matplotlib code that plots the C-alpha trace (Angstrom):
import matplotlib.pyplot as plt

x = [-11.9, -9.8, -11.4, -10.8, -12.5, -15.5, -15.6, -15.9, -18.3, -16.0, -16.7, -17.2, -20.9, -20.8, -19.3, -16.7, -15.0, -11.9, -9.0, -5.6, -3.1, 0.3, 2.6, -0.1, 0.5, 3.8, 2.1, 2.0, 5.1, 4.7, 5.8, 8.9, 9.9, 9.3, 11.7, 14.3, 14.1, 14.3, 17.3, 19.4, 23.0, 23.8, 24.6, 21.8, 18.8, 15.8, 12.4, 9.4, 11.2, 14.6, 12.9, 11.1, 14.5, 14.9, 13.5, 12.4, 10.6, 9.0, 7.9, 6.3, 4.3, 3.4, 2.4, 0.1, -1.6, -2.1, -3.2, -5.9, -6.8, -7.6, -10.0, -13.8, -15.5, -19.0, -21.7, -23.9, -27.3, -27.5, -30.7, -31.8, -29.8, -26.7, -27.0, -25.5, -27.1, -25.1, -26.8, -26.2, -25.0, -23.3, -20.1, -19.8, -20.5, -17.8, -15.2, -16.0, -17.1, -16.3, -15.0, -15.0, -14.9, -11.0, -10.2, -10.8, -11.5, -8.1, -6.1, -8.2, -7.7, -4.0, -3.1, -5.0, -3.2, 0.1, -0.2, -1.2, 1.6, 4.4, 3.2, 1.0, -2.3, -4.4, -7.1, -10.0, -12.6, -16.2, -18.6, -22.2, -25.5, -28.3, -29.4, -25.9, -25.5, -21.8, -21.5, -17.7, -14.3, -11.3, -7.8, -5.9, -2.2, -1.3, 1.4, -1.2, -3.5, -3.2, -5.5, -6.2, -8.2, -10.4, -13.0, -12.6, -13.4, -11.2, -10.9, -8.8, -7.1, -6.5, -4.6, -4.4, -3.1, -3.8, -7.5, -8.3, -9.8, -9.1, -10.5, -11.3, -13.4, -15.1, -14.2, -17.4, -16.2, -12.8, -12.2, -9.1, -7.0, -4.5, -1.4, 0.1, 0.0, -1.7, -5.2, -6.0, -3.3, -1.0, 2.8, 5.0, 6.7, 9.7, 10.1, 9.9, 12.2, 14.7, 17.7, 16.8, 16.1, 19.2, 21.4, 19.9, 20.4, 24.0, 24.7, 23.1, 25.1, 28.3, 27.6, 26.9, 30.2, 32.1, 31.1, 30.7, 34.3, 35.6, 37.0, 36.8, 40.0, 39.5, 43.2, 46.9, 49.7, 53.1, 56.2, 59.7, 62.1, 61.3, 58.8, 60.7, 57.7, 54.0, 53.9, 55.5, 53.1, 50.1, 51.5, 51.7, 48.2, 46.8, 48.5, 47.0, 43.5, 43.7, 44.7, 41.6, 39.4, 40.8, 43.5, 46.2, 44.8, 41.6, 38.9, 38.9, 42.5, 45.1, 48.7, 51.6, 55.3, 58.7, 57.7, 54.6, 51.9, 48.2, 46.7, 42.9, 41.5, 38.6, 35.7, 37.0, 35.2, 34.4, 32.7, 30.8, 29.6, 28.6, 26.3, 24.8, 24.3, 22.2, 20.0, 19.6, 18.5, 15.7, 14.4, 14.8, 12.6, 10.1, 9.6, 8.3, 5.5, 4.9, 5.7, 6.6, 10.0, 8.5, 6.7, 9.8, 12.8, 13.0, 14.1, 12.8, 9.7, 8.8, 6.5, 6.3, 2.5, 1.2, -2.1, -0.5, 1.8, -1.1, -3.1, -0.2, 0.2, -3.5, -3.9, -0.6, 0.1, -3.0, -5.7, -4.9, -5.2, -8.4, -10.0, -9.0, -10.5, -13.7, -14.4, -13.8, -16.3, -18.9, -18.2, -18.1, -20.1, -22.9, -25.8, -26.2, -29.3, -27.4, -24.5, -26.2, -27.7, -24.9, -21.5, -18.6, -16.1, -13.3, -13.6, -10.2, -11.2, -9.1, -6.0, -6.6, -6.9, -4.2, -3.5, -6.3, -6.0, -6.2, -9.2, -11.0, -10.5, -11.6, -14.9, -15.6, -15.2, -17.6, -20.1, -20.1, -20.9, -23.7, -21.9, -22.2, -24.2, -23.3, -24.0, -21.9, -19.0, -19.4, -19.6, -16.3, -14.7, -16.3, -18.6, -22.3, -24.8, -26.8, -30.2, -32.5, -31.3, -27.9, -29.3, -30.1, -27.9, -27.1, -26.2, -24.6, -27.0, -24.7, -24.8, -27.4, -27.6, -25.6, -28.6, -30.3, -27.2, -28.0, -31.6, -30.6, -27.9, -30.3, -32.9, -30.2, -29.1, -32.7, -33.2, -30.1, -31.2, -34.6, -33.0, -30.7, -33.7, -35.6, -32.6, -32.2, -35.8, -37.3, -40.5, -41.2, -41.3]
y = [-34.4, -33.7, -33.7, -29.9, -29.3, -31.4, -29.7, -26.2, -27.4, -26.4, -29.4, -28.7, -28.8, -28.3, -30.2, -28.1, -28.7, -30.8, -28.5, -29.5, -28.9, -30.1, -30.2, -30.4, -27.7, -26.9, -25.5, -22.2, -20.1, -18.8, -22.1, -22.2, -18.6, -19.3, -22.3, -21.3, -17.5, -15.1, -14.5, -11.4, -10.2, -9.7, -13.3, -13.3, -15.6, -13.4, -14.9, -14.1, -15.2, -13.5, -10.3, -10.0, -9.9, -6.4, -4.0, -1.6, -4.4, -5.8, -2.3, -1.5, -4.7, -4.3, -0.7, -1.1, -4.3, -3.3, 0.3, -1.0, -3.9, -1.5, 0.6, 0.2, -1.1, 0.3, -0.5, 2.4, 2.5, 5.1, 7.0, 8.6, 11.7, 9.6, 10.4, 7.7, 5.9, 3.4, 0.0, -3.5, -6.1, -9.5, -8.0, -5.4, -8.1, -10.4, -7.7, -5.9, -8.7, -12.3, -13.4, -17.0, -19.1, -19.3, -15.6, -12.1, -9.2, -7.6, -10.8, -11.7, -8.4, -8.1, -11.6, -11.3, -8.0, -9.4, -12.2, -9.7, -7.3, -10.0, -12.6, -10.5, -12.3, -12.5, -15.2, -16.1, -18.8, -17.5, -19.9, -19.2, -20.5, -22.1, -18.7, -17.8, -15.2, -15.0, -16.4, -16.9, -16.0, -18.2, -16.9, -19.2, -19.6, -18.0, -20.6, -23.4, -21.5, -21.7, -19.4, -20.7, -19.3, -21.8, -20.9, -17.2, -17.9, -17.7, -20.8, -21.5, -24.8, -25.1, -27.5, -25.5, -27.7, -25.1, -24.5, -27.8, -26.1, -28.4, -28.6, -26.4, -23.3, -20.7, -17.0, -16.3, -18.6, -16.9, -13.4, -12.3, -9.2, -8.7, -6.7, -5.5, -8.2, -9.2, -8.3, -11.9, -12.7, -10.4, -10.8, -11.0, -7.7, -9.8, -10.8, -7.3, -5.9, -8.8, -6.6, -3.9, -6.5, -8.5, -5.4, -4.4, -8.0, -8.0, -4.6, -5.9, -9.2, -7.2, -4.9, -7.8, -9.5, -6.2, -5.2, -8.8, -9.6, -6.4, -5.2, -1.6, 0.0, 3.0, 3.9, 2.8, 2.9, 3.9, 2.8, 4.0, 1.4, -2.3, -4.3, -7.5, -9.9, -10.3, -10.6, -7.2, -5.6, -7.1, -5.9, -2.3, -2.5, -4.0, -1.5, 1.3, -0.1, -0.6, 3.0, 4.1, 2.0, 4.0, 1.7, 4.1, 7.4, 9.4, 7.5, 8.0, 9.4, 7.1, 6.7, 6.0, 5.7, 5.5, 7.7, 5.7, 7.7, 7.0, 8.0, 7.9, 6.6, 8.7, 7.4, 6.6, 7.8, 4.2, 3.7, 7.0, 5.9, 2.5, 4.3, 6.4, 3.1, 1.7, 4.8, 4.6, 1.0, 2.0, 4.6, 2.1, -0.5, 2.2, 3.2, -0.3, 0.1, 3.9, 4.1, 7.6, 7.6, 9.4, 6.1, 3.9, 6.2, 8.9, 12.3, 11.8, 13.9, 15.9, 18.2, 19.3, 19.1, 15.8, 16.1, 16.7, 13.7, 11.4, 12.6, 11.8, 8.4, 7.6, 8.9, 7.8, 4.5, 3.0, 4.2, 1.8, -1.2, 0.2, 0.6, -3.0, -4.3, -2.3, -3.2, -6.9, -6.7, -5.2, -7.8, -10.9, -10.2, -8.1, -9.6, -8.5, -6.4, -4.7, -3.4, -0.2, 0.5, -0.2, 1.2, -0.4, 2.0, 1.9, 4.7, 6.5, 9.6, 8.6, 8.3, 11.8, 13.6, 16.1, 17.4, 18.5, 22.1, 21.3, 19.0, 21.6, 24.2, 21.8, 20.9, 24.5, 25.8, 23.1, 23.8, 27.6, 27.1, 24.6, 21.6, 19.6, 19.7, 19.1, 15.4, 15.0, 16.6, 14.4, 11.3, 12.3, 12.4, 9.0, 10.7, 9.9, 12.3, 14.8, 13.9, 15.6, 19.1, 18.1, 17.3, 21.0, 22.7, 26.4, 28.9, 32.3, 35.2, 37.4, 35.1, 34.7, 32.5, 33.7, 33.9, 36.4, 38.7, 41.0, 41.6, 42.1, 44.8, 46.5, 46.9, 48.0, 50.8, 51.9, 52.0, 54.1, 56.5, 56.9, 57.6, 60.3, 62.0, 62.2, 63.6, 66.3, 67.2, 66.4, 68.3, 66.3, 69.4]
z = [-2.5, 0.6, 4.1, 4.5, 1.2, 2.2, 5.6, 4.1, 1.4, -1.5, -3.7, -7.4, -8.2, -12.0, -14.9, -16.8, -20.2, -20.2, -21.2, -22.4, -19.6, -18.7, -15.6, -12.9, -10.2, -11.9, -14.9, -13.1, -13.7, -10.2, -8.8, -11.0, -10.2, -6.5, -6.6, -9.1, -9.1, -12.0, -14.2, -13.5, -13.9, -10.2, -9.3, -6.7, -6.5, -7.0, -6.1, -3.9, -0.8, -1.3, -2.4, 0.9, 2.7, 1.3, 3.8, 1.1, -0.9, 2.3, 3.5, 0.2, 0.1, 3.8, 3.5, 0.5, 1.7, 5.3, 4.6, 2.2, 4.5, 7.4, 5.3, 5.8, 2.7, 1.9, -0.6, -1.7, -3.4, -6.2, -6.9, -10.1, -9.2, -8.4, -4.7, -2.5, 0.4, 2.5, 2.5, 3.9, 1.3, 1.4, -0.1, 2.7, 5.3, 3.9, 3.6, 6.9, 9.3, 8.3, 4.9, 6.1, 9.2, 9.0, 8.4, 9.7, 7.2, 7.7, 7.2, 4.1, 2.3, 3.4, 2.2, -1.1, -1.9, -0.7, -3.3, -6.0, -5.2, -5.1, -7.6, -9.8, -8.9, -5.7, -5.8, -3.6, -4.0, -3.8, -2.0, -2.8, -1.5, -3.5, -4.7, -5.9, -3.1, -1.9, 1.6, 2.0, 0.5, 0.9, -0.1, -2.5, -2.8, -6.1, -6.7, -7.0, -9.4, -13.2, -15.2, -18.7, -21.6, -23.4, -26.0, -25.2, -21.5, -18.5, -16.3, -13.2, -12.6, -8.9, -6.7, -3.4, -0.7, 2.1, 1.5, 0.0, -3.1, -6.1, -9.6, -12.6, -11.9, -14.0, -13.6, -11.8, -8.9, -8.4, -7.0, -8.9, -8.2, -11.1, -11.3, -14.6, -17.2, -20.4, -19.3, -18.3, -15.8, -13.8, -14.0, -10.9, -10.1, -9.0, -12.7, -13.9, -11.2, -11.1, -12.0, -9.4, -6.7, -7.6, -7.4, -4.0, -2.7, -3.9, -2.2, 1.0, 0.9, 0.3, 3.2, 5.5, 4.6, 4.6, 8.1, 9.5, 8.6, 10.1, 6.8, 7.8, 9.2, 11.6, 11.6, 11.6, 14.1, 12.7, 14.6, 13.9, 12.7, 12.2, 14.2, 14.9, 15.0, 15.1, 18.9, 19.3, 16.8, 18.6, 21.9, 20.6, 19.3, 22.4, 24.7, 22.5, 22.6, 26.4, 26.8, 24.9, 27.2, 30.1, 31.4, 32.7, 31.1, 30.6, 28.7, 25.0, 25.0, 23.5, 24.8, 22.4, 23.3, 21.6, 18.7, 17.6, 15.8, 15.2, 11.9, 11.5, 8.2, 7.0, 4.9, 1.4, -1.7, -2.5, 0.9, 0.5, -2.9, -1.3, 1.1, -1.7, -3.6, -0.7, -0.6, -4.4, -4.1, -1.7, -4.2, -7.1, -5.3, -4.3, -7.9, -8.8, -6.3, -6.8, -3.1, -1.8, -0.1, 2.8, 3.7, 3.8, 4.3, 6.9, 5.8, 2.3, 2.3, -0.7, 1.3, 4.9, 4.8, 6.3, 4.5, 1.1, 1.6, 2.5, -0.5, -2.8, -1.2, -1.6, -5.2, -6.7, -4.8, -3.3, -5.7, -8.6, -6.2, -4.6, -8.0, -9.0, -5.8, -6.1, -9.7, -8.9, -6.1, -8.4, -11.1, -8.9, -5.7, -7.2, -9.1, -12.7, -11.8, -9.0, -11.1, -12.3, -8.9, -6.5, -6.0, -4.1, -2.4, 0.2, 2.6, 2.3, 4.3, 7.4, 5.2, 3.8, 7.2, 8.0, 11.5, 13.8, 12.9, 9.2, 9.8, 11.8, 9.1, 6.4, 8.2, 9.2, 5.6, 4.4, 7.1, 6.5, 2.8, 3.5, 2.1, 5.3, 8.5, 12.1, 11.9, 8.7, 10.5, 13.5, 11.3, 9.7, 13.1, 14.1, 16.6, 17.3, 15.7, 17.8, 16.4, 13.9, 14.8, 13.5, 10.0, 9.3, 6.6, 7.0, 4.2, 4.4, 4.2, 2.1, -0.9, -3.7, -6.8, -9.8, -12.1, -9.7, -9.2, -12.2, -11.1, -7.5, -8.3, -10.7, -8.0, -5.5, -7.9, -8.5, -4.7, -4.3, -7.0, -5.4, -2.0, -3.6, -5.3, -2.0, -0.2, -2.9, -2.9, 0.5, -0.2, -3.3, -5.5]

ax = plt.figure().add_subplot(projection="3d")
ax.plot(x, y, z, "-o")
ax.set_aspect("equal")
plt.show()
């Protein structure tokens, strides 16, 4: 055991079956893909490192991992009527306050999801006390983790040089966020999207060389007759450029003599198509992450409503990863007897807020129908409550239960008829 492993108390405490393995840490395909890349037809090396050099790929990974990492994580107790009550729990403490002595909650969640998004799997070692209560979570480098099925059970062979966690672990000891895969292990999105990433990298590489080498002509100077030598040609060009800079004439106005003529070169169809290709590459990468273009490319909004855009982002892009995370918490950080009573949830309400006017209308409408009280509204806005008076719910006076409506209107009609009879015969004759 390494010194770091002993320091954090991560030694293996239980004997595990000896499983047939080969290749040591290189048994993981993530290591091989990280070093050699994934095959594609673009001629570019596509791996986890080169993929992150694409701004659209990097932005998608960053947006998802950071937006989830900043969300509060709550544990609720469910009563017989499925009403929720916020409670304290080791899981909420680990994910909101201190996952371990070497990590803050934001960094832990962001790094775990970063591994899951890029390599298909995010792993963390669960340290427990003598009563099996989780007391710490340590992120593991996915490249040094090899999941293996043995006798219908999932084990993890780990040689993590960063955390010092080494050995063979059961699935109850490893917090595992999986991407798409075979149900046991997630597959790297870099492998799935190798062609799309390779094409985008090739386009980016071509653009860098094209503009870096000055391969774009802005125009040509036509001179009557024959230019005798290169020095004369350079002299004509230099004098024209100097005149544009303001040497001898108005700034921005060129001066040509002896019948010379300047012809501007407009953007060619190929160059225009090249720009369109770059924009398509951004959209192509975004599709792999279900990332709305409005989050990574300006001017690509499908709706002018901020609230609607945020709802689409949360429900279509973030929610699958939120559900994976929540279900893994319930499975690995809850006791068996807690699973039916407790519910793990990220609070996404802050991501779903629109502008202040929309928020005010939303809260007002809920308040007027008695769905929330003053304190509920203030909690939504991260404000302190106003005491017991704020817990009172109000209902409109002009509404009655549906099952009482028929009886109510029958009585109203009878009362009207009685009033009409009295008006017609005020003496009661």
